[in-house]
N, C-alpha and C positions, 0 to 999 in steps of 0.2 A: 502492500499500498505505499502511496506518495505521500507525503506531506502537503500541506495546503500551500495556494501560496495565495499572498494579500499584497498589493501594491507591489509588486515586484519582487517583494522579501520570502522565501521559504519558511515558515512557522513551524517548527517541531512539533510531535505529538506527546512526545517525551516530557520528562519533569526539568526542570533548570539544574546544572549541574549543581548551582551553592546549594540547595533545598536536599541534597544526597546525603543520608547517614552509614556511615559502613557498618558493618555488624564489627568488624574486626577493628581493635585499639590501633588506633596510630602508634607507630613505632614514633620510640622519643628518640630523641638526639642526646650523646653524648655530652657532658658538661666540658666546656674547652678551658683548660688553666694553661695562664701565662707561661710558667714555670715548671720544668719535668722533676723527678723527683729529684734525682742531684742536683739542681740547679736549688731547690726548696734547703737542701742540707747546705749547702755551700754557701747559701745566701743566710742562713740564721747562723753559720761560722761567724764568717764576716761583720755581720750585724752583733756579733757579742751575745746571742740568744743561746739558752738552755737548747740543747737535742732535743727535749722532749717537747720543744714549743717546733720541732719540724715534724716529729712523730704525733705531732698531736694535728698539725696540717694534713700530713699523706694520709690517715685515718680520716680526718674529714672529702678529704676526696674521692678514698674508696667507696663510703657511703653515697655521696651524689652520685657515684659512677654506679653505684649498684641499685640504686633508684632512681637514676636517670634526671637526677635533679638539676636544678641552676643554682646560682648563688641566690635568686630574686628567691627562688622559692623556695631553698635552705630558709632563708631570711622570713620568709611568710610565714614559714610552718615552726618556726624555733623564736620568732620575734624579738632576736637580734637584729641589727641593721646592717644593710644590702655592704655599707661603706665601710662597718667595723668584720663583718665576716671575710671580706675582700682583704683587708689586711693581715686577719689570722690566715686565710689560706696562701700567702703572699710572705709572712712569716716579718710581716712589719712590725706587729704588736702580737703579747701573747694575751691569749683569755684565762677571763677570772674563771674561777671554779662554781660560780654562780652562770657565765655563760656556757662555759661548758656541760654543765647538767642542766642547763635546756636543747644547746646541740644534741647531747645523746640522745635526751629524752624523742626528739624532734624524730630521730630518725629508727627507734625504734629499740635503743638500747638502754641499758644502766649506766650510769657514769663510771664505772670502776670497769665494765665493757669498751668504755671508748679509751679510758686508758691501756686497757690488753692491747686494744688492737691498734693505738696508737705505736706501745713498745714492740710490736710484730712488726708493722710496717715499717719502722726503722730500722730495725735491725736486719727486714732481707733485703731493704737497702743499700746498706752498710755492708753486709757479707756478701751483695751482688755483684 
């Protein structure tokens, strides 16, 4: 069956593309980080921060990758500002215990689990 024509234009019988809702979940993009894990560690050493700050940043990055979250989404779920999260992930500042607790809860972890994940991430990068 041919689509109807009106005033020289073809009129399609199918619904507009914008109204189509896929039954499949949309593929999530992976979060983009400016620094590689090795650069995070080097940046931490250069700025005189404790290496546990690098481990925390790497653990948060791993959680964000697992969930497919951007910095904005983590900020929304945790209540921590986007700019502060960015500074933590770039190891420009260290996170307080309250902030780490909020971040851990937002990704479904207990505080101590985030600390263990941070130690594991740091150890795997240093030994790798």
